[in-house]
C-alpha positions as CSV (number, residue, x, y, z in Angstrom):
1,A,166.9,100.0,191.5
2,A,166.4,101.8,188.2
3,V,163.3,99.9,187.5
4,H,161.8,100.8,190.9
5,A,162.8,104.5,190.3
6,L,161.0,104.4,186.9
7,D,157.9,102.8,188.5
8,A,157.8,105.5,191.2
9,A,158.1,108.2,188.6
10,A,155.5,106.7,186.4
11,A,153.2,106.3,189.3
12,A,153.6,110.0,190.1
13,A,152.6,111.1,186.6
14,P,148.8,111.4,186.8
15,A,147.6,114.9,187.2
16,L,146.5,116.2,190.6
17,A,143.6,118.5,191.3
18,L,143.1,120.4,194.5
19,V,139.8,120.4,196.2
20,H,140.8,123.5,198.2
21,A,143.9,125.3,199.3
22,G,144.3,123.5,202.6
23,P,145.0,120.0,202.7
24,T,145.1,117.1,200.5
25,P,145.1,116.7,196.7
26,R,142.6,114.4,195.1
27,Q,143.9,112.1,192.4
28,R,142.0,111.9,189.2
29,V,143.5,108.6,188.0
30,K,144.9,105.8,190.1
31,P,148.6,105.3,189.3
32,E,148.5,101.5,189.7
33,S,145.8,101.4,186.9
34,M,148.2,102.7,184.3
35,F,150.0,99.4,183.5
36,D,150.7,96.0,185.0
37,P,154.3,95.8,186.2
38,N,154.3,92.0,185.9
39,D,153.4,92.1,182.2
40,P,156.4,90.5,180.4
41,Q,156.2,93.1,177.6
42,I,156.3,96.0,180.2
43,K,159.3,94.3,181.9
44,Q,161.1,93.9,178.6
45,D,160.4,97.5,177.7
46,L,161.8,98.7,181.0
47,V,165.0,96.6,180.6
48,R,165.6,97.9,177.1
49,M,165.1,101.6,178.2
50,I,167.5,101.0,181.1
51,M,170.0,99.4,178.8
52,Q,169.7,102.4,176.4
53,W,170.3,104.8,179.3
54,C,173.4,102.9,180.4
55,E,174.8,103.0,176.9
56,D,174.1,106.7,176.5
57,E,175.9,107.5,179.8
58,G,178.8,105.2,179.1
59,Y,178.0,102.4,181.5
60,Y,178.9,99.7,179.0
61,A,179.8,96.9,181.4
62,T,176.5,97.4,183.3
63,M,174.6,97.4,180.0
64,Q,176.3,94.2,179.0
65,T,175.5,92.6,182.3
66,I,171.8,93.5,182.1
67,Q,171.7,92.2,178.6
68,D,173.2,88.9,179.5
69,E,170.9,88.5,182.5
70,A,167.9,89.4,180.4
71,N,168.8,86.9,177.7
72,V,169.3,84.2,180.4
73,K,166.0,84.9,181.9
74,L,164.3,84.9,178.5
75,A,165.9,81.5,177.8
76,E,164.6,80.2,181.2
77,L,161.1,81.4,180.3
78,E,161.3,79.6,177.0
79,Q,162.5,76.4,178.6
80,Q,159.8,76.7,181.2
81,D,157.2,77.1,178.5
82,A,158.5,74.0,176.8
83,L,158.3,72.0,180.0
84,M,154.8,73.2,180.8
85,L,153.6,72.2,177.3
86,R,155.2,68.8,177.7
87,L,153.6,68.4,181.2
88,R,150.2,69.4,179.8
89,K,150.4,66.9,177.0
90,C,151.4,64.1,179.5
91,I,148.4,64.9,181.7
92,L,145.9,65.0,178.8
93,D,147.3,61.8,177.4
94,G,147.4,60.0,180.8
95,D,151.1,59.4,180.7
96,W,151.6,59.5,184.5
97,A,155.2,58.3,184.6
98,E,156.3,61.1,182.2
99,A,154.2,63.6,184.1
100,D,156.0,62.6,187.3
101,R,159.4,63.3,185.6
102,C,158.2,66.7,184.2
103,A,156.8,67.8,187.6
104,R,160.1,67.0,189.3
105,A,162.0,69.0,186.7
106,S,159.6,72.0,186.6
107,F,158.7,72.7,190.3
108,R,160.6,73.5,193.4
109,N,158.1,71.9,195.7
110,Y,156.9,69.0,193.5
111,K,155.6,66.5,196.1
112,P,152.1,68.0,196.5
113,L,151.8,68.1,192.7
114,L,152.8,64.4,192.5
115,F,150.0,63.7,194.9
116,A,147.6,65.5,192.6
117,V,148.9,63.5,189.6
118,Y,148.5,60.1,191.2
119,R,145.2,61.1,192.7
120,Q,144.0,61.7,189.1
121,Q,145.3,58.3,188.0
122,F,143.7,56.6,191.1
123,L,140.3,58.2,190.3
124,E,140.4,57.2,186.7
125,L,141.1,53.6,187.7
126,I,138.2,53.7,190.1
127,A,136.0,55.1,187.3
128,V,136.7,52.0,185.2
129,Q,136.6,49.6,188.2
130,E,140.3,48.6,188.0
131,V,140.3,48.1,191.8
132,Q,143.5,46.1,192.0
133,K,145.5,48.7,190.0
134,A,143.9,51.5,192.0
135,L,144.9,49.8,195.2
136,A,148.5,49.5,194.0
137,V,148.6,53.2,193.1
138,L,147.1,54.0,196.5
139,G,149.7,52.0,198.4
140,K,152.8,52.7,196.3
141,R,152.3,56.2,195.1
142,L,149.7,58.1,197.3
143,K,150.5,56.6,200.7
144,P,154.2,58.0,200.7
145,L,152.8,61.4,199.7
146,E,149.9,61.4,202.2
147,A,151.5,64.4,204.2
148,H,151.3,66.5,201.1
149,A,147.5,66.1,200.5
150,R,145.3,69.1,200.6
151,S,143.7,68.0,203.8
152,Q,144.3,65.4,206.5
153,A,141.1,63.6,205.5
154,E,141.8,63.4,201.8
155,F,143.8,60.2,201.8
156,K,141.0,58.5,203.9
157,D,138.4,59.7,201.4
158,L,140.4,58.1,198.6
159,C,140.5,54.8,200.6
160,Y,136.8,54.9,200.9
161,L,136.4,55.0,197.1
162,L,137.8,51.5,196.9
163,T,134.4,50.3,198.2
164,C,132.4,52.5,195.8
165,K,131.1,51.5,192.4
166,N,132.0,54.8,190.8
167,V,133.8,58.0,191.6
168,Q,130.6,60.1,192.0
169,D,129.6,58.1,195.1
170,G,132.6,59.6,197.0
171,I,133.3,62.8,195.0
172,A,130.1,64.5,193.8
173,S,132.0,67.1,191.7
174,W,133.7,64.5,189.5
175,E,133.1,65.6,185.9
176,G,134.7,62.8,184.0
177,V,138.2,61.8,182.8
178,S,138.7,64.4,180.1
179,A,137.3,67.4,182.0
180,E,139.3,66.5,185.1
181,R,142.5,66.1,183.2
182,E,142.0,69.5,181.6
183,L,141.3,71.1,184.9
184,L,144.4,69.5,186.4
185,A,146.6,70.9,183.6
186,E,145.2,74.4,184.2
187,H,145.8,74.1,187.9
188,F,149.4,73.1,187.2
189,Q,149.8,76.3,185.2
190,T,148.5,78.2,188.2
191,V,151.0,76.6,190.5
192,L,153.9,77.2,188.1
193,D,153.1,81.0,187.9
194,L,152.8,81.2,191.7
195,D,156.1,79.2,192.1
196,D,157.8,81.7,189.8
197,R,156.6,84.7,191.8
198,A,157.7,83.0,195.1
199,G,161.1,82.5,193.6
200,D,161.3,86.2,192.5
201,A,160.3,87.3,196.0
202,R,163.0,85.1,197.6
203,T,165.6,86.5,195.2
204,E,164.6,90.1,196.1
205,N,164.7,89.3,199.8
206,K,168.1,87.8,199.4
207,A,169.4,90.9,197.6
208,G,167.8,93.3,200.1
209,N,168.2,91.5,203.4
210,G,171.1,89.1,202.8
211,A,168.9,86.1,203.5
212,V,166.7,83.8,201.5
213,A,163.1,83.8,202.6
214,T,162.0,80.3,203.8
215,G,158.8,78.5,203.4
216,S,157.1,76.6,200.5
217,L,154.2,77.3,198.3
218,S,150.8,76.2,199.5
219,V,150.0,74.0,196.6
220,G,146.7,72.8,198.1
221,A,145.5,76.4,198.0
222,A,146.9,76.8,194.5
223,I,145.2,73.7,193.2
224,S,141.9,74.9,194.4
225,A,142.4,78.4,193.0
226,P,141.0,79.5,189.7
227,P,143.4,79.5,186.7
228,P,145.1,82.8,186.0
229,S,144.9,84.8,182.9
230,V,147.4,83.7,180.3
231,A,150.6,85.8,180.3
232,V,151.6,86.9,176.9
233,R,155.3,86.5,176.2
234,P,157.1,89.4,174.4
235,T,156.8,88.8,170.7
236,A,159.7,89.0,168.2
237,A,158.2,92.0,166.6
238,S,158.0,94.0,169.9
239,S,161.6,92.9,170.7
240,M,162.8,94.3,167.4
241,R,161.1,97.6,167.8
242,R,163.5,100.5,168.1
243,V,163.6,102.3,171.5
244,P,163.1,106.1,171.0
245,E,166.1,108.2,171.8
246,R,166.5,108.9,175.6
247,R,163.2,107.2,176.3
248,L,163.8,106.8,180.0
249,L,164.7,110.4,180.6
250,S,161.7,111.5,178.5
251,L,159.3,109.5,180.6
252,L,160.7,110.9,183.8
253,R,160.5,114.4,182.5
254,Q,156.9,113.9,181.4
255,S,155.9,112.5,184.8
256,Y,157.3,115.5,186.7
257,A,155.9,117.9,184.0
258,Y,152.4,116.6,184.8
259,Q,152.9,117.1,188.5
260,V,154.1,120.7,187.9
261,E,151.5,121.5,185.3
262,F,148.6,120.7,187.7
263,S,150.1,122.4,190.7
264,P,148.4,125.7,191.7
265,F,151.6,127.6,192.4
266,H,153.8,127.7,189.3
267,P,151.6,129.4,186.6
268,R,150.5,132.3,188.8
269,A,153.1,133.0,191.4
270,H,155.9,134.7,189.6
271,A,157.6,135.6,186.4
272,A,158.9,133.0,183.9
273,R,162.6,133.1,185.1
274,E,161.5,132.5,188.7
275,R,159.1,129.8,187.7
276,E,161.8,127.9,185.9
277,S,164.1,127.9,188.9
278,A,161.3,126.9,191.3
279,M,160.2,124.0,189.1
280,A,163.7,122.5,188.7
281,V,163.8,119.0,190.1
282,S,166.9,118.2,192.2
283,S,166.0,114.6,193.1
284,L,164.0,111.8,191.5
285,L,163.4,110.1,194.8
286,D,160.5,112.4,195.8
287,D,157.3,113.6,194.0
288,Y,157.2,117.2,193.0
289,Q,155.6,119.1,195.9
290,C,154.7,122.7,195.0
291,P,154.1,125.2,197.8
292,M,150.6,126.8,197.7
293,L,151.3,130.5,198.2
294,P,148.5,132.3,199.9
295,N,147.0,134.9,197.7
296,S,143.6,135.8,199.3
297,L,142.3,137.1,202.6
298,R,140.3,134.5,204.4
299,A,139.4,136.3,207.6
300,T,140.0,139.4,209.6
301,L,140.1,138.8,213.4
302,W,139.2,141.7,215.7
303,G,139.7,141.7,219.5
304,H,142.8,143.5,220.4
305,S,142.3,147.1,221.5
306,A,145.8,148.2,220.4
307,D,148.4,147.2,217.9
308,V,149.4,143.5,217.6
309,K,153.1,142.8,217.9
310,A,153.4,139.0,217.6
311,I,151.5,136.0,216.1
312,A,152.2,132.3,216.3
313,Y,150.3,129.1,215.5
314,I,149.7,126.8,218.4
315,G,150.8,123.2,217.5
316,R,151.3,121.7,214.1
317,E,147.7,121.5,213.0
318,G,147.2,125.3,212.5
319,T,143.8,125.1,214.2
320,Y,144.5,127.8,216.8
321,A,146.9,130.8,216.9
322,A,148.1,133.1,219.6
323,S,148.7,136.8,219.3
324,G,150.2,139.4,221.7
325,G,149.8,143.2,221.6
326,S,150.1,146.5,223.2
327,D,146.8,146.0,225.1
328,N,148.8,143.8,227.5
329,T,146.9,140.6,226.5
330,V,147.6,137.4,224.7
331,R,144.6,136.3,222.7
332,I,143.9,132.8,221.4
333,W,142.1,132.5,218.0
334,D,140.2,129.6,216.5
335,C,141.4,129.7,212.9
336,R,138.8,127.4,211.5
337,D,136.1,128.5,209.1
338,G,135.8,132.3,209.4
339,G,137.9,132.5,212.6
340,R,136.9,133.8,216.0
341,L,138.3,134.8,219.4
342,H,138.7,131.7,221.5
343,A,140.2,133.1,224.8
344,T,141.9,136.1,226.3
345,L,144.9,135.5,228.5
346,E,145.6,138.3,231.0
347,G,148.4,138.9,233.4
348,H,151.0,141.1,231.6
349,T,151.2,144.7,232.8
350,A,152.9,146.0,229.6
351,R,152.7,145.3,225.9
352,V,153.4,141.7,224.8
353,W,156.4,141.7,222.5
354,S,156.6,138.0,221.6
355,V,154.6,134.7,221.7
356,S,155.9,131.2,221.0
357,A,154.1,127.8,221.1
358,G,155.4,124.3,221.4
359,P,154.7,121.7,218.6
360,S,152.2,119.8,220.8
361,G,149.9,122.7,221.2
362,R,149.8,122.4,225.0
363,L,152.4,125.0,225.9
364,L,152.7,128.7,225.1
365,V,155.3,131.4,226.2
366,S,154.8,135.1,226.0
367,S,157.2,137.9,226.9
368,G,156.3,141.5,227.8
369,G,157.7,145.0,228.2
370,E,157.5,144.8,232.0
371,G,160.1,141.9,231.9
372,A,157.6,139.1,232.5
373,V,158.0,135.8,230.7
374,R,154.8,133.9,231.2
375,L,154.5,130.1,230.7
376,W,150.9,129.1,229.7
377,T,150.0,125.4,229.8
378,S,146.9,123.6,228.7
379,G,145.7,120.0,229.4
380,E,144.5,119.8,225.9
381,G,146.4,120.2,222.6
382,G,145.6,122.7,219.9
383,T,143.0,120.4,218.2
384,S,141.5,118.6,221.2
385,E,137.9,118.9,222.2
386,S,137.4,119.5,225.9
387,P,135.2,121.6,228.2
388,R,136.9,124.6,229.7
389,A,136.2,127.6,231.9
390,G,137.8,131.0,231.7
391,R,137.4,134.5,230.4
392,G,136.5,134.7,226.8
393,L,136.4,131.0,226.1
394,S,133.9,129.8,223.5
395,G,133.3,126.4,222.0
396,S,135.9,123.7,222.6
397,G,139.7,123.8,222.5
398,P,142.8,124.4,224.6
399,D,142.4,126.0,228.0
400,F,145.6,127.9,228.8
401,R,146.5,128.8,232.4
402,C,149.6,130.6,233.6
403,A,151.9,128.0,235.2
404,H,155.0,130.1,235.8
405,D,156.2,133.7,235.5
406,L,159.8,133.1,234.4
407,G,160.9,136.7,234.1
408,D,162.5,139.2,236.4
409,R,161.2,142.8,236.3
410,R,164.7,144.1,237.1
411,H,166.0,142.9,233.7
412,G,163.7,145.2,231.7
413,A,161.7,144.4,228.6
414,V,161.9,141.0,227.1
415,Y,161.6,141.3,223.3
416,S,161.8,137.7,222.3
417,A,160.8,134.3,223.7
418,A,161.0,130.9,221.9
419,V,160.2,127.4,223.0
420,S,162.4,124.4,222.0
421,D,161.0,121.6,219.9
422,S,161.3,119.3,222.9
423,E,159.2,121.8,225.0
424,R,161.7,121.3,227.8
425,A,163.4,124.7,227.5
426,C,162.7,128.3,226.5
427,V,165.2,131.0,225.4
428,T,164.6,134.8,225.9
429,G,166.4,138.0,224.9
430,G,165.7,141.5,225.9
431,Y,166.7,145.0,226.9
432,D,169.5,144.0,229.3
433,R,171.6,142.5,226.4
434,K,171.4,139.0,228.0
435,V,170.2,135.7,226.5
436,R,168.6,133.4,229.0
437,V,167.7,129.7,228.8
438,F,165.0,128.5,231.1
439,D,164.1,125.0,232.2
440,L,160.3,124.9,231.8
441,A,159.7,121.9,234.1
442,A,161.5,123.6,237.0
443,G,160.4,127.1,236.0
444,C,163.8,128.7,236.5
445,A,166.7,130.0,234.5
446,V,169.6,127.5,234.0
447,S,171.9,129.7,231.9
448,T,172.6,133.3,231.2
449,L,174.6,134.1,228.0
450,S,176.5,137.3,227.9
451,G,178.2,138.9,224.9
452,H,175.9,141.2,223.0
453,E,176.6,144.9,223.3
454,S,173.0,146.1,222.8
455,A,169.5,144.8,223.3
456,V,168.8,141.3,222.1
457,T,165.8,141.5,219.8
458,S,165.5,137.8,218.8
459,A,166.6,134.4,220.0
460,T,165.7,130.8,219.0
461,F,166.8,127.2,219.3
462,N,168.0,124.8,216.6
463,Q,165.9,121.6,216.2
464,A,168.2,119.5,218.5
465,G,167.9,122.2,221.2
466,N,171.7,122.2,221.9
467,L,172.3,125.5,220.0
468,V,170.9,129.0,220.6
469,I,171.0,131.7,218.0
470,S,170.5,135.3,218.9
471,G,170.3,138.6,217.1
472,S,170.8,142.1,218.6
473,K,170.7,145.8,217.9
474,D,174.6,145.6,218.0
475,C,174.4,144.3,214.4
476,K,175.6,140.8,215.3
477,V,174.2,137.3,215.3
478,R,175.7,135.0,217.8
479,F,175.6,131.2,218.1
480,W,175.8,129.7,221.6
481,D,176.4,126.2,222.9
482,V,173.7,125.6,225.4
483,R,175.6,123.1,227.6
484,S,178.8,125.2,228.0
485,G,177.2,128.6,227.6
486,L,180.0,129.7,225.3
487,C,179.6,131.7,222.1
488,I,181.0,129.4,219.4
489,K,180.4,131.7,216.4
490,A,179.4,135.3,215.6
491,L,178.2,136.9,212.4
492,S,179.4,140.4,212.2
493,S,179.1,142.2,208.8
494,P,178.2,145.6,207.5
495,L,175.5,143.8,205.6
496,I,173.6,142.7,208.7
497,G,172.7,146.0,210.3
498,E,170.5,146.4,213.4
499,V,168.8,143.0,213.7
500,S,165.0,142.9,214.3
501,C,164.4,139.1,213.9
502,I,166.1,135.8,213.1
503,A,164.4,132.6,211.8
504,L,165.9,129.2,211.3
505,A,164.9,126.9,208.5
506,G,163.4,123.5,209.3
507,N,166.5,121.7,208.0
508,G,168.7,123.9,210.2
509,L,171.0,124.8,207.3
510,S,169.6,128.3,206.5
511,L,169.0,131.4,208.6
512,V,167.0,134.5,207.8
513,V,168.2,137.7,209.4
514,C,165.9,140.7,209.3
515,S,167.6,144.1,209.6
516,R,166.3,147.6,210.0
517,N,167.9,148.6,206.7
518,N,165.1,147.5,204.3
519,A,166.9,144.2,203.7
520,N,166.4,140.6,204.9
521,R,169.1,138.1,204.1
522,L,169.4,134.4,203.9
523,W,172.6,133.0,205.5
524,D,174.2,129.6,205.0
525,M,174.7,128.2,208.5
526,R,177.7,126.1,207.5
527,M,179.7,128.7,205.6
528,A,178.5,131.7,207.6
529,K,177.9,133.4,204.3
530,A,175.0,135.6,203.0
531,L,173.4,133.9,200.0
532,V,170.3,135.9,199.1
533,T,169.0,139.3,199.8
534,F,165.2,139.9,200.1
535,K,164.2,143.5,199.3
536,G,161.1,145.4,198.3
537,H,159.6,145.9,201.8
538,H,160.2,148.7,204.3
539,N,161.8,148.2,207.7
540,T,163.7,151.2,209.1
541,H,162.1,152.5,212.3
542,A,159.3,150.1,213.6
543,N,160.0,147.7,216.5
544,F,160.0,144.9,215.4
545,V,159.2,143.8,211.8
546,R,159.8,140.0,211.6
547,A,160.2,137.4,208.8
548,R,159.7,133.6,208.8
549,F,160.2,130.7,206.4
550,G,157.1,129.9,204.5
551,P,155.8,126.8,202.5
552,K,158.3,124.0,202.4
553,D,161.0,126.4,203.4
554,E,161.1,127.4,199.7
555,T,159.7,130.9,200.4
556,V,160.3,133.6,203.0
557,L,157.4,135.5,204.5
558,G,157.8,138.9,206.2
559,G,156.0,142.1,207.4
560,S,156.6,145.6,206.2
561,E,156.0,149.2,207.3
562,D,153.9,149.7,204.1
563,G,151.1,147.5,205.4
564,C,151.9,144.5,203.1
565,V,152.9,140.9,203.7
566,Y,155.8,140.0,201.4
567,L,156.5,136.6,200.0
568,W,160.0,136.0,198.5
569,G,161.5,133.0,196.7
570,A,164.1,131.6,199.1
571,Q,166.5,130.7,196.3
572,S,166.1,133.7,194.0
573,G,165.2,136.5,196.5
574,A,162.5,137.7,194.0
575,V,159.2,139.0,195.4
576,L,156.6,136.4,194.6
577,H,153.6,138.1,196.0
578,R,152.4,141.0,198.2
579,L,149.3,140.5,200.4
580,R,147.5,143.8,200.8
581,G,144.8,144.4,203.4
582,H,146.4,145.7,206.6
583,E,146.1,149.4,207.3
584,G,149.3,149.7,209.4
585,V,152.7,148.2,209.9
586,V,152.7,144.4,209.6
587,Y,154.9,143.3,212.5
588,D,154.8,139.5,212.3
589,T,153.7,136.5,210.3
590,D,153.5,132.8,210.8
591,W,152.8,129.9,208.4
592,S,151.0,126.6,209.1
593,E,152.1,123.9,206.8
594,R,149.3,121.5,207.5
595,A,146.5,124.1,207.3
596,S,148.2,125.8,204.3
597,Q,147.4,129.1,206.0
598,L,149.3,132.3,206.8
599,A,148.6,134.5,209.8
600,S,149.7,138.1,210.1
601,C,149.3,140.8,212.7
602,S,149.5,144.6,212.3
603,H,149.6,148.0,213.9
604,D,145.9,148.3,212.9
605,G,145.0,145.9,215.8
606,T,143.9,143.0,213.6
607,V,145.0,139.5,212.9
608,R,144.5,138.4,209.4
609,L,144.3,134.8,207.9
610,W,145.4,134.2,204.3
611,M,144.9,131.2,202.0
612,W,145.3,130.2,198.4
613,E,142.3,130.6,196.2
614,P,142.4,129.4,192.6
615,D,140.6,132.5,191.2
616,A,142.7,135.1,193.0
617,S,145.6,136.8,191.3
618,Y,149.2,137.4,192.4
619,D,150.8,140.8,193.0
620,C,154.3,140.2,191.8
621,V,157.1,142.8,192.0
622,D,160.1,142.9,189.8
């Protein structure tokens, strides 16, 4: 296991260079070209480094076991080499009886090789016209091994040679006794190497699956294969060379250092103390993946005639986004290239407070000030190409139509709507202090959760869809069991303040709570404890300034009344960057992992797209 871990770390070592901020890194060097893991010298070096690490950490029994096994394997290799040299000499000297004994001792599946040995003896007897002796070899030696010939017709072809004056009459490729013996010896070496690899594979399968892999080596294919390159055994000088201190840990640190060094985030995003904590590796089982913090404006999207309250990417690809604003419309944006308006969805009679999209990109929910909760559906996902018809549609993409109006005007404004990951349910919260869960297939409410003492400003599902989390102006965050409708936990603390938004991390273990007291806080879901406070922004009077988790859930993104988008380190709470460009309150943000793109909306009526650019700087705040 340690060897595999080292191989994985060494494979990760080559530097990575990004073509552009979005997608996929391009490798400069192929990891598999660094060294051959089957090289005996490399294997011995790995074993010695692992033994050194075991000794440094006090695993003396493990070290001794590895040493004993390594010595046994080395002895087996030496014995194998001796047998192969002996077998080669027997073949070159024409000592077929001794070659028979060596083949039986050296190979697991020796019968096809015995056929090859006696075939060589038979052909040599034919070459010197010793027909009676050749007939005896054919009947006593080759006939019992006929099933192990390279083909069904080979034995018949050998029988035909009894009527020929020389071997070339039946086998045109015959090159003479000496050349054929040399070729046979080289092919035996090929089969021996393949036999060793098959044995190692069976051993690994037995260790991993509890069963030995069955089957035998195809010697016919091996005999016809070209000879392999000669494997060099570890020399005595290399075995005596001292292993540098803590060599295994040094190699692992170097591999991760290369990954960090060539990532775009760490040198520019923040100060030295923040960089050190962000680069710390907590597991060797994964490659270092550095979030690419957006630092440059990519596009400004105009279309709303009033302030924009909410923004959400449609689907996982980040190709399209939806925004809702005080002009009573939901607008769909094509976020590719420079960005453009794709469609305008009308039907709300008051400002749109919230939009939420399902992961498939085929479902969208919007909530408005008149109490409407509209379910919009599309036959195509967020990245599909299909012809559509409708107001404001341009190009190809999703065609959203209103399938249901889930709201009730008597309940007042609905400030929050969120779709579950399964896209089977939707949860809303609003002015009437109620949290409602809707069945999207039936288009009706299935549960009403009561308990908040003031307007519910935000509500969301966990990943499993069995838990609802809601935040309210009553300065409380409540956790609801969807099946029973009971409040199973409540966060009530002077630190919380009037809640404007809540956001759950992808792993479901952390919760960001935005409050109208100039502070966003990260809470541990298991301990119900505030871990980190995010400050620097302004949030005291605007409805509603929201925050979300950013790249890899290692950052938190949020709006502010000063017109900036703030990016904080999730672990430290430090401001990593401020995105400037909006001319009014930034109400909402959303991050697309696959597109590596951030979207924000503002009181200035615009939606802005942000990406990482290598030449742009970062605006860090202490």
